[in-house]
N, C-alpha and C positions, 0 to 999 in steps of 0.2 A: 673166520670173521667172529663167530660166537664161541671161541674156544674157552675164554675165561668166564663165561656166563653160563650158569647152570639153570635147571628147571625152577628153582626157588625164586630166582629173579623174575621170571616170566609170570609165575603165580602171584608174586607180590604186585607187579604192575597191573595184572588183571584184577586183583582184589581192590587196589586203590582206584582203578578206573570205575569199577562197579559201584564202589562207595561214593565216589564223586557224582556219578550219574544219579544215584539214589537221593543224594542231598539236593541236587538240582530239581528233581521231580517233587520232592517234599516241599521245597521252597515255592514251586509253582502252585501246588495244591493248597498251601497255607496262606498264600497271598490273597488279599481282598481286591486285587485288580481284576478288571474284566478281561483284558488282553495282556498276556505275558509272552515274551519272546526271549529265548536264551540262545547263546552260541550263534549269533548272527542269523536267527530264523530257523536253525536246525530243530529246536524244540519250541513249539508254539502252542499256547493253550488259550482257548476262548471259553469264558464261563459266564453263567447267569448268577451274578452276585446277589441280586435282590432275593431270589428264591432261597439261597443259603442263609442270608441274613434273617429272613422270615422264619426259617426253621430253627435257627439259633435262639431267636426271641421266644418262639413257642416252647422250646425245650427249657429255657430259663423260667418261663411262667409255670410250667408243669413241675419244675424242680428236678428235671432229669440231669444228672451229672455226666459230663463228657469224660470218656476214658482217655487218659493221657498215654501217649505212645512213647 
């Protein structure tokens, strides 16, 4: 069944899957929505956006620069 497929193929698929999952998590964390649901509810995030907004305003007032990832 897998005679023509070697280990590199499976490593590539695993790497792409992990990268996609990482991008989904990053999207969920960067979003300003309170409730985020991806993949038909497989990944669901509930956040306190008001607290994060207050922290960002305080950082801007103090002149603290946010590190870009």
